[in-house]
All heavy atoms as an XYZ file, in Angstrom:
750
protein
N     -16.320     -5.049     14.957
C     -15.434     -5.029     13.807
C     -14.119     -4.357     14.201
O     -14.112     -3.332     14.868
C     -16.100     -4.270     12.667
C     -15.393     -4.407     11.385
S     -16.484     -3.767     10.100
C     -15.321     -3.542      8.829
N     -13.046     -4.916     13.781
C     -11.713     -4.429     14.144
C     -11.229     -3.393     13.142
O     -11.429     -3.544     11.941
C     -10.776     -5.627     14.145
C      -9.489     -5.380     14.844
C      -8.722     -6.648     14.883
N      -8.131     -6.840     13.556
C      -7.244     -7.759     13.269
N      -6.874     -8.603     14.172
N      -6.726     -7.856     12.082
N     -10.627     -2.328     13.660
C     -10.070     -1.302     12.772
C      -8.768     -1.802     12.165
O      -7.954     -2.419     12.834
C      -9.779     -0.021     13.550
C     -10.938      0.906     13.684
C     -10.482      2.186     14.295
C     -10.678      3.296     13.312
N     -10.414      4.605     13.889
N      -8.605     -1.542     10.879
C      -7.367     -1.969     10.228
C      -6.227     -1.028     10.595
O      -6.432      0.158     10.825
C      -7.554     -2.007      8.715
O      -7.800     -0.709      8.233
N      -5.033     -1.562     10.604
C      -3.862     -0.753     10.909
C      -3.571      0.148      9.713
O      -3.759     -0.242      8.561
C      -2.666     -1.636     11.178
C      -1.432     -0.843     11.516
C      -0.218     -1.725     11.733
O      -0.301     -2.926     11.642
N       0.893     -1.104     12.027
N      -3.107      1.339     10.003
C      -2.780      2.279      8.934
C      -1.356      2.770      9.116
O      -0.875      2.933     10.229
C      -3.745      3.446      8.930
C      -5.161      3.033      8.588
C      -6.043      4.210      8.381
C      -7.407      3.719      7.934
N      -8.232      4.760      7.426
N      -0.713      3.018      7.990
C       0.625      3.602      7.972
C       0.554      4.789      7.024
O       0.220      4.641      5.847
C       1.680      2.595      7.485
C       1.796      1.428      8.469
C       3.036      3.274      7.298
C       2.736      0.336      8.023
N       0.832      5.974      7.532
C       0.767      7.176      6.706
C      -0.633      7.458      6.188
O      -0.799      8.095      5.164
N      -1.658      6.968      6.887
C      -3.030      7.161      6.448
C      -3.524      6.079      5.505
O      -4.704      5.998      5.214
N      -2.639      5.233      5.021
C      -3.000      4.160      4.094
C      -3.315      2.890      4.871
O      -2.628      2.557      5.825
C      -1.853      3.860      3.122
C      -1.575      4.974      2.160
C      -0.593      5.899      2.426
C      -2.292      5.066      0.982
C      -0.318      6.922      1.531
C      -2.025      6.088      0.082
C      -1.047      7.014      0.349
N      -4.323      2.157      4.437
C      -4.649      0.880      5.050
C      -3.588     -0.135      4.671
O      -3.055     -0.127      3.563
C      -6.024      0.405      4.569
N      -3.285     -1.022      5.607
C      -2.276     -2.060      5.393
C      -2.996     -3.362      5.056
O      -3.910     -3.769      5.759
C      -1.413     -2.256      6.663
C      -0.455     -3.418      6.497
C      -0.654     -0.979      6.980
N      -2.591     -3.981      3.965
C      -3.140     -5.282      3.576
C      -2.058     -6.335      3.745
O      -0.881     -6.070      3.485
C      -3.615     -5.253      2.131
C      -4.792     -4.319      1.917
C      -5.323     -4.365      0.512
O      -4.770     -5.102     -0.333
O      -6.292     -3.643      0.244
N      -2.450     -7.514      4.203
C      -1.496     -8.592      4.444
C      -2.013     -9.899      3.862
O      -3.214    -10.141      3.826
C      -1.266     -8.741      5.945
N      -1.071    -10.734      3.422
C      -1.421    -12.033      2.876
C      -0.283    -13.011      3.140
O       0.880    -12.684      2.888
C      -1.656    -11.927      1.369
C      -2.009    -13.251      0.722
S      -2.152    -13.137     -1.064
C      -3.523    -12.037     -1.238
N      -0.622    -14.202      3.627
C       0.439    -15.204      3.788
C       0.814    -15.791      2.428
O      -0.055    -16.083      1.607
C      -0.193    -16.255      4.698
C      -1.647    -16.087      4.521
C      -1.893    -14.657      4.149
N       2.103    -15.916      2.193
C       2.603    -16.455      0.923
C       3.422    -17.696      1.230
O       4.378    -17.634      1.993
C       3.468    -15.405      0.187
C       4.005    -15.966     -1.103
C       2.675    -14.137     -0.063
N       3.023    -18.811      0.642
C       3.725    -20.063      0.900
C       4.689    -20.394     -0.207
O       4.389    -20.250     -1.380
N       5.851    -20.833      0.178
C       6.877    -21.255     -0.770
C       7.496    -22.531     -0.218
O       8.258    -22.493      0.744
C       7.918    -20.149     -0.924
O       9.133    -20.655     -1.368
N       7.132    -23.647     -0.800
C       7.614    -24.913     -0.258
C       6.963    -25.167      1.078
O       5.752    -25.188      1.202
N       7.765    -25.329      2.130
C       7.234    -25.550      3.468
C       7.298    -24.287      4.313
O       6.964    -24.330      5.495
C       8.010    -26.679      4.159
C       7.815    -28.007      3.490
N       6.630    -28.682      3.564
C       8.620    -28.738      2.696
C       6.727    -29.804      2.858
N       7.948    -29.849      2.327
N       7.749    -23.183      3.742
C       7.861    -21.940      4.501
C       6.710    -21.011      4.147
O       6.283    -20.944      3.005
C       9.174    -21.238      4.189
C      10.391    -21.986      4.674
C      11.654    -21.205      4.351
O      11.679    -20.429      3.420
N      12.689    -21.434      5.133
N       6.236    -20.306      5.151
C       5.201    -19.302      4.938
C       5.758    -17.951      5.343
O       6.304    -17.812      6.432
C       3.925    -19.617      5.743
C       3.294    -20.898      5.212
C       2.956    -18.464      5.686
C       2.057    -21.318      5.933
N       5.649    -16.990      4.443
C       6.048    -15.613      4.732
C       4.829    -14.735      4.628
O       3.881    -15.051      3.921
C       7.096    -15.130      3.724
C       8.494    -15.557      4.033
C       9.503    -14.683      3.309
O       9.129    -13.976      2.361
O      10.664    -14.718      3.705
N       4.877    -13.626      5.332
C       3.804    -12.643      5.246
C       4.226    -11.538      4.303
O       5.307    -10.969      4.444
C       3.504    -12.071      6.626
C       2.731    -13.026      7.468
C       3.237    -13.948      8.318
C       1.314    -13.165      7.511
N       2.211    -14.652      8.892
C       1.026    -14.197      8.420
C       0.269    -12.518      6.862
C      -0.275    -14.590      8.700
C      -1.028    -12.901      7.152
C      -1.289    -13.934      8.053
N       3.383    -11.246      3.356
C       3.608    -10.138      2.439
C       2.604     -9.049      2.811
O       1.402     -9.315      2.898
C       3.389    -10.593      1.001
O       3.628     -9.531      0.122
N       3.096     -7.848      3.067
C       2.236     -6.726      3.431
C       2.498     -5.560      2.494
O       3.597     -5.392      1.987
C       2.442     -6.287      4.902
C       1.972     -7.340      5.856
C       3.872     -5.926      5.175
N       1.455     -4.770      2.236
C       1.584     -3.613      1.353
C       0.531     -2.589      1.720
O      -0.407     -2.873      2.450
C       1.462     -4.029     -0.115
C       0.156     -4.649     -0.461
C      -0.963     -4.017     -0.937
C      -0.210     -6.026     -0.332
N      -1.976     -4.914     -1.108
C      -1.540     -6.154     -0.750
C       0.467     -7.155      0.093
C      -2.212     -7.370     -0.748
C      -0.211     -8.365      0.095
C      -1.511     -8.464     -0.331
N       0.702     -1.386      1.225
C      -0.273     -0.318      1.439
C      -1.357     -0.441      0.377
O      -1.064     -0.665     -0.797
C       0.402      1.050      1.367
C       1.507      1.272      2.392
C       2.120      2.656      2.200
C       1.005      1.119      3.802
N      -2.602     -0.297      0.783
C      -3.740     -0.563     -0.105
C      -3.701      0.261     -1.391
O      -3.911     -0.271     -2.474
C      -5.044     -0.318      0.650
N      -3.456      1.551     -1.294
C      -3.482      2.414     -2.484
C      -2.118      2.574     -3.132
O      -2.010      3.172     -4.201
C      -4.042      3.794     -2.139
C      -5.518      3.728     -1.761
O      -6.208      2.821     -2.286
O      -5.983      4.547     -0.972
N      -1.069      2.078     -2.499
C       0.279      2.137     -3.057
C       0.884      0.731     -3.032
O       1.720      0.417     -2.189
C       1.176      3.088     -2.244
C       0.776      4.557     -2.229
C       1.693      5.320     -1.275
C       0.849      5.150     -3.606
N       0.485     -0.147     -3.949
C       0.948     -1.537     -3.888
C       2.448     -1.707     -4.114
O       2.998     -2.756     -3.812
C       0.136     -2.224     -4.983
C      -0.305     -1.152     -5.887
C      -0.417      0.092     -5.055
N       3.119     -0.689     -4.643
C       4.557     -0.815     -4.851
C       5.354     -0.620     -3.568
O       6.535     -0.901     -3.520
C       5.053      0.145     -5.949
C       4.735      1.603     -5.669
C       5.589      2.393     -4.923
C       3.593      2.184     -6.193
C       5.315      3.715     -4.672
C       3.302      3.511     -5.959
C       4.162      4.268     -5.202
O       3.871      5.577     -4.965
N       4.694     -0.161     -2.495
C       5.343     -0.070     -1.188
C       4.961     -1.352     -0.448
O       3.881     -1.475      0.097
C       4.873      1.165     -0.389
C       5.567      1.233      0.952
C       5.125      2.433     -1.186
N       5.859     -2.340     -0.496
C       5.559     -3.632      0.112
C       6.766     -4.173      0.841
O       7.888     -3.730      0.615
C       5.053     -4.625     -0.929
C       6.026     -4.978     -2.010
C       5.504     -6.065     -2.960
N       4.166     -5.841     -3.433
C       3.154     -6.710     -3.280
N       3.347     -7.839     -2.672
N       1.962     -6.425     -3.744
N       6.507     -5.123      1.722
C       7.570     -5.786      2.468
C       7.096     -7.198      2.797
O       5.910     -7.495      2.744
C       7.869     -5.023      3.758
N       8.055     -8.062      3.120
C       7.689     -9.415      3.531
C       8.672     -9.889      4.603
O       9.817     -9.457      4.638
C       7.693    -10.363      2.334
O       8.976    -10.416      1.769
N       8.163    -10.759      5.467
C       8.972    -11.320      6.558
C       8.279    -12.598      7.040
O       7.096    -12.800      6.775
C       9.095    -10.311      7.697
N       9.013    -13.443      7.760
C       8.405    -14.684      8.258
C       7.289    -14.451      9.274
O       6.390    -15.250      9.408
C       9.566    -15.425      8.910
C      10.795    -14.787      8.383
C      10.446    -13.404      7.995
N       7.333    -13.334      9.991
C       6.340    -13.035     11.018
C       5.553    -11.794     10.598
O       6.110    -10.848     10.032
C       7.051    -12.790     12.356
C       6.083    -12.598     13.495
O       4.977    -13.184     13.446
O       6.429    -11.875     14.446
N       4.250    -11.762     10.891
C       3.414    -10.640     10.493
C       3.865     -9.332     11.149
O       3.924     -8.296     10.486
C       1.946    -10.934     10.833
C       0.924     -9.869     10.459
C       0.966     -9.589      8.959
C      -0.460    -10.280     10.887
N       4.199     -9.367     12.425
C       4.641     -8.151     13.106
C       5.940     -7.608     12.494
O       6.090     -6.394     12.312
C       4.843     -8.436     14.592
N       6.867     -8.513     12.164
C       8.112     -8.080     11.536
C       7.866     -7.500     10.151
O       8.511     -6.534      9.743
C       9.091     -9.264     11.421
C       9.580     -9.743     12.776
O       9.494     -8.951     13.746
O      10.019    -10.904     12.868
N       6.913     -8.082      9.428
C       6.585     -7.575      8.091
C       6.000     -6.172      8.174
O       6.327     -5.303      7.365
C       5.611     -8.526      7.391
N       5.166     -5.931      9.176
C       4.570     -4.596      9.342
C       5.633     -3.569      9.727
O       5.614     -2.432      9.253
C       3.452     -4.631     10.366
C       2.203     -5.309      9.833
C       1.087     -5.302     10.850
C      -0.155     -5.974     10.302
N      -1.253     -5.995     11.272
N       6.591     -3.985     10.565
C       7.678     -3.071     10.926
C       8.534     -2.750      9.701
O       8.939     -1.608      9.489
C       8.555     -3.693     12.018
C       7.905     -3.707     13.375
C       8.800     -4.374     14.402
C       8.079     -4.541     15.726
N       8.877     -5.304     16.685
N       8.795     -3.755      8.877
C       9.573     -3.533      7.656
C       8.817     -2.616      6.698
O       9.422     -1.763      6.037
C       9.884     -4.867      6.978
N       7.490     -2.757      6.656
C       6.681     -1.882      5.802
C       6.739     -0.441      6.272
O       6.821      0.484      5.467
C       5.237     -2.380      5.748
C       4.291     -1.601      4.840
C       4.728     -1.731      3.382
C       2.866     -2.077      5.004
N       6.719     -0.247      7.594
C       6.837      1.112      8.130
C       8.167      1.737      7.734
O       8.229      2.923      7.376
C       6.700      1.096      9.656
C       5.281      1.041     10.130
C       5.166      1.259     11.617
O       5.507      2.364     12.081
O       4.733      0.328     12.307
N       9.236      0.957      7.797
C      10.555      1.462      7.389
C      10.565      1.814      5.895
O      11.111      2.834      5.495
C      11.643      0.436      7.707
C      11.902      0.284      9.183
C      12.321      1.602      9.835
O      13.160      2.322      9.248
O      11.789      1.907     10.921
N       9.958      0.955      5.070
C       9.886      1.237      3.622
C       9.104      2.516      3.365
O       9.463      3.315      2.518
C       9.225      0.077      2.873
C       9.975     -1.221      2.852
C      10.959     -1.270      1.758
N      10.358     -0.784      0.529
C      10.699     -1.172     -0.662
N      11.633     -2.073     -0.797
N      10.147     -0.662     -1.736
N       8.016      2.724      4.125
C       7.207      3.928      3.954
C       8.025      5.161      4.317
O       7.991      6.160      3.615
C       5.941      3.839      4.801
C       5.174      5.121      4.824
C       4.969      5.922      5.888
C       4.541      5.760      3.712
N       4.236      7.031      5.525
C       3.959      6.948      4.187
C       4.404      5.444      2.369
C       3.257      7.819      3.364
C       3.706      6.318      1.545
C       3.142      7.487      2.039
N       8.787      5.072      5.405
C       9.628      6.207      5.805
C      10.672      6.507      4.728
O      10.972      7.678      4.465
C      10.292      5.923      7.150
C       9.333      5.944      8.317
C      10.009      5.569      9.612
C       9.011      5.486     10.750
N       9.641      5.030     11.997
N      11.226      5.472      4.099
C      12.190      5.675      3.011
C      11.525      6.369      1.818
O      12.111      7.264      1.199
C      12.785      4.350      2.565
C      13.682      3.709      3.588
C      14.077      2.290      3.201
O      13.650      1.778      2.170
N      14.885      1.652      4.041
N      10.291      5.952      1.489
C       9.578      6.589      0.374
C       9.269      8.046      0.672
O       9.415      8.909     -0.207
C       8.287      5.825      0.064
C       8.500      4.636     -0.809
N       8.570      4.710     -2.176
C       8.668      3.334     -0.506
C       8.772      3.521     -2.681
N       8.846      2.649     -1.681
N       8.851      8.326      1.903
C       8.561      9.713      2.289
C       9.817     10.560      2.169
O       9.795     11.673      1.625
C       7.975      9.774      3.726
C       7.936     11.203      4.238
C       6.588      9.167      3.750
N      10.935     10.041      2.640
C      12.203     10.777      2.555
C      12.597     11.012      1.099
O      13.081     12.096      0.746
C      13.299     10.010      3.289
N      12.388     10.010      0.251
C      12.729     10.157     -1.167
C      11.865     11.226     -1.836
O      12.371     12.040     -2.616
C      12.569      8.820     -1.884
N      10.566     11.229     -1.547
C       9.677     12.247     -2.126
C      10.082     13.635     -1.653
O      10.138     14.584     -2.440
C       8.220     11.978     -1.740
C       7.513     11.008     -2.646
C       7.359      9.672     -2.310
C       6.967     11.429     -3.860
C       6.712      8.786     -3.139
C       6.316     10.561     -4.696
C       6.179      9.235     -4.333
O       5.537      8.361     -5.161
N      10.361     13.768     -0.370
C      10.707     15.077      0.176
C      12.052     15.569     -0.358
O      12.204     16.758     -0.640
C      10.732     15.022      1.699
C       9.330     14.917      2.250
C       9.282     15.068      3.738
N       7.893     15.045      4.178
C       7.490     14.547      5.326
N       8.370     14.066      6.178
N       6.212     14.551      5.639
N      13.019     14.666     -0.521
C      14.319     15.091     -1.040
C      14.224     15.503     -2.508
O      14.991     16.332     -2.977
C      15.355     13.979     -0.867
O      15.047     12.886     -1.708
N      13.252     14.939     -3.229
C      13.047     15.311     -4.627
C      12.167     16.544     -4.771
O      11.963     17.042     -5.873
C      12.410     14.151     -5.393
N      11.639     17.043     -3.643
C      10.793     18.220     -3.686
C       9.376     17.926     -4.156
O       8.640     18.829     -4.527
N       8.992     16.673     -4.139
C       7.648     16.263     -4.570
C       6.731     16.130     -3.355
O       7.185     15.838     -2.256
C       7.708     14.909     -5.293
C       8.496     14.936     -6.576
C       7.776     15.702     -7.664
O       6.539     15.640     -7.721
O       8.465     16.376     -8.434
N       5.421     16.310     -3.553
C       4.500     16.114     -2.427
C       4.398     14.628     -2.070
O       4.421     13.773     -2.952
C       3.162     16.641     -2.944
C       3.274     16.614     -4.429
C       4.735     16.790     -4.756
N       4.297     14.353     -0.793
C       4.175     12.973     -0.310
C       2.775     12.466     -0.661
O       1.795     13.185     -0.467
C       4.403     12.916      1.216
C       4.207     11.507      1.743
C       5.788     13.423      1.553
N       2.646     11.253     -1.213
C       1.327     10.726     -1.559
C       0.414     10.640     -0.339
O       0.864     10.340      0.767
C       1.607      9.328     -2.106
C       3.051      9.290     -2.409
C       3.712     10.303     -1.539
N      -0.869     10.897     -0.577
C      -1.868     10.792      0.474
C      -2.927      9.801      0.018
O      -3.163      9.641     -1.179
C      -2.541     12.136      0.712
C      -1.603     13.140      1.302
C      -2.324     14.431      1.535
N      -1.448     15.343      2.237
C      -1.857     16.233      3.093
N      -3.144     16.363      3.319
N      -1.004     17.009      3.703
N      -3.596      9.161      0.952
C      -4.631      8.207      0.553
C      -5.809      8.911     -0.099
O      -6.107     10.066      0.195
C      -5.054      7.560      1.872
C      -4.518      8.408      2.950
C      -3.395      9.213      2.385
N      -6.465      8.177     -0.991
C      -7.643      8.707     -1.681
C      -8.777      8.756     -0.677
O      -9.002      7.815      0.072
C      -8.023      7.795     -2.860
C      -9.294      8.259     -3.520
C      -6.889      7.724     -3.852
N      -9.492      9.864     -0.665
C     -10.620      9.978      0.244
C     -11.812      9.236     -0.352
O     -12.258      9.537     -1.452
C     -10.984     11.445      0.462
C     -12.081     11.622      1.454
C     -12.294     13.070      1.755
N     -13.525     13.201      2.518
C     -14.314     14.242      2.459
N     -14.003     15.260      1.697
N     -15.408     14.284      3.168
N     -12.301      8.263      0.375
C     -13.426      7.464     -0.099
C     -14.722      8.260      0.063
O     -14.983      8.816      1.105
C     -13.523      6.166      0.689
C     -12.270      5.364      0.680
C     -12.100      4.637     -0.628
N     -10.910      3.803     -0.573
C     -10.079      3.699     -1.563
N     -10.285      4.339     -2.667
N      -9.017      2.934     -1.462
N     -15.486      8.293     -0.984
C     -16.763      9.004     -0.945
C     -17.869      8.017     -1.296
O     -18.383      8.023     -2.396
C     -16.751     10.172     -1.905
C     -15.687     11.192     -1.568
C     -15.702     12.319     -2.574
N     -14.560     13.176     -2.380
C     -14.592     14.301     -1.686
N     -15.695     14.660     -1.105
N     -13.519     15.039     -1.573
N     -18.211      7.177     -0.340
C     -19.185      6.123     -0.565
C     -20.576      6.628     -0.861
O     -21.353      5.982     -1.555
N     -20.940      7.798     -0.340
C     -22.286      8.309     -0.557
C     -22.467      8.949     -1.926
O     -23.594      9.190     -2.342
C     -22.660      9.331      0.516
C     -22.867      8.683      1.860
O     -23.128      7.496      1.923
N     -22.735      9.455      2.912
N     -21.394      9.220     -2.624
C     -21.493      9.903     -3.902
C     -22.354      9.124     -4.895
O     -23.220      9.684     -5.559
C     -20.118     10.146     -4.510
C     -20.218     10.875     -5.855
C     -18.899     10.999     -6.540
N     -17.993     11.834     -5.763
C     -16.723     11.990     -6.069
N     -16.208     11.368     -7.081
N     -15.950     12.750     -5.335
N     -22.136      7.825     -4.970
C     -22.889      7.009     -5.920
C     -24.378      6.991     -5.554
O     -25.240      7.095     -6.425
C     -22.331      5.594     -5.932
C     -22.879      4.740     -7.035
C     -22.151      3.392     -7.115
O     -21.481      3.000     -6.163
N     -22.295      2.731     -8.218
N     -24.675      6.888     -4.279
C     -26.067      6.881     -3.832
C     -26.733      8.220     -4.150
O     -27.854      8.264     -4.668
C     -26.148      6.578     -2.327
C     -25.647      5.149     -2.060
C     -27.551      6.770     -1.780
C     -25.411      4.839     -0.616
N     -26.028      9.323     -3.856
C     -26.600     10.638     -4.126
C     -26.797     10.873     -5.612
O     -27.793     11.480     -6.025
C     -25.713     11.726     -3.512
C     -25.663     11.743     -1.980
C     -24.655     12.760     -1.498
C     -27.040     12.036     -1.416
N     -25.868     10.404     -6.432
C     -26.029     10.548     -7.890
C     -27.262      9.799     -8.373
O     -28.010     10.291     -9.214
C     -24.784     10.042     -8.624
C     -23.612     10.980     -8.492
O     -23.821     12.163     -8.108
O     -22.472     10.547     -8.768
N     -27.484      8.608     -7.845
C     -28.658      7.824     -8.225
C     -29.938      8.541     -7.816
O     -30.899      8.612     -8.600
C     -28.610      6.430     -7.563
O     -27.399      5.789     -7.957
C     -29.790      5.577     -7.988
N     -29.960      9.102     -6.603
C     -31.143      9.840     -6.158
C     -31.400     11.074     -7.024
O     -32.540     11.398     -7.326
C     -30.993     10.238     -4.693
C     -31.071      9.101     -3.692
C     -30.765      9.600     -2.293
C     -32.434      8.438     -3.724
N     -30.329     11.765     -7.430
C     -30.507     12.924     -8.308
C     -31.088     12.519     -9.651
O     -31.953     13.190    -10.195
C     -29.154     13.625     -8.512
C     -28.783     14.511     -7.377
C     -27.571     15.372     -7.728
N     -26.913     15.734     -6.489
C     -25.819     15.178     -6.005
N     -25.202     14.235     -6.660
N     -25.310     15.575     -4.863
N     -30.605     11.415    -10.192
C     -31.130     10.935    -11.482
C     -32.598     10.567    -11.363
O     -33.399     10.882    -12.243
C     -30.331      9.731    -11.969
C     -28.953     10.072    -12.446
C     -28.188      8.834    -12.846
C     -26.738      9.137    -13.175
N     -25.965      7.925    -13.442
N     -32.941      9.896    -10.275
C     -34.342      9.520    -10.078
C     -35.206     10.748     -9.866
O     -36.345     10.810    -10.343
C     -34.470      8.563     -8.889
C     -33.869      7.178     -9.083
C     -33.932      6.397     -7.773
C     -34.604      6.432    -10.165
N     -34.674     11.726     -9.136
C     -35.430     12.973     -8.922
C     -35.587     13.784    -10.180
O     -36.566     14.526    -10.358
N     -34.637     13.651    -11.120
C     -34.717     14.398    -12.379
C     -35.813     13.847    -13.287
O     -36.284     14.541    -14.184
C     -33.369     14.347    -13.092
N     -36.254     12.623    -13.048
C     -37.300     12.032    -13.876
C     -38.671     12.677    -13.637
O     -39.500     12.668    -14.531
C     -37.415     10.539    -13.594
C     -36.248      9.735    -14.089
C     -36.535      8.288    -13.814
N     -35.480      7.429    -14.332
C     -35.497      6.113    -14.246
N     -36.494      5.519    -13.650
N     -34.510      5.412    -14.733
N     -38.909     13.162    -12.486
C     -40.140     13.805    -12.007
C     -41.408     13.255    -12.623
O     -42.287     12.802    -11.915
C     -40.083     15.308    -12.207
C     -39.110     15.959    -11.284
C     -39.187     17.441    -11.328
N     -38.111     17.996    -10.509
C     -37.717     19.208    -10.573
N     -38.283     20.044    -11.414
N     -36.745     19.622     -9.811
N     -41.557     13.337    -13.924
C     -42.802     12.942    -14.562
C     -42.991     11.437    -14.626
O     -44.106     10.939    -14.607
N     -41.909     10.683    -14.681
C     -42.029      9.236    -14.830
C     -41.950      8.548    -13.473
O     -41.559      9.126    -12.483
C     -40.946      8.721    -15.757
O     -39.687      8.949    -15.190
N     -42.297      7.291    -13.473
C     -42.274      6.506    -12.247
C     -40.841      6.246    -11.805
O     -39.952      6.043    -12.630
C     -42.979      5.163    -12.503
O     -42.842      4.339    -11.382
N     -40.627      6.244    -10.508
C     -39.295      6.027     -9.961
C     -38.901      4.560    -10.119
O     -37.767      4.244    -10.411
C     -39.232      6.449     -8.476
C     -37.902      6.067     -7.865
C     -39.462      7.932     -8.354
N     -39.852      3.643     -9.930
C     -39.520      2.213    -10.006
C     -40.140      1.588    -11.208
O     -41.169      1.718    -11.646
C     -39.966      1.488     -8.738
C     -39.194      1.933     -7.539
C     -39.729      2.862     -6.654
C     -37.924      1.468     -7.296
C     -39.009      3.291     -5.556
C     -37.201      1.886     -6.203
C     -37.755      2.787     -5.329
């Protein structure tokens, strides 16, 4: 399995967008969809996205605001919650 490219800790999502006979690549950050860029080539679109991200970081810092960070995924939380609920039943059958 291939690791996805990340910019600023955010995963990069890409999609080809067709308009007439031309195809452009639209790329954006997974958790910040308003940071997006598009270009005829995927590599150029990713470079443009990196530049947009740098502009956003500079804007946040100049405003004195904290720079956004990606949400930490906690995939085991749901499983552990289910196990706790099942363990709380004690007297009744689990299944």
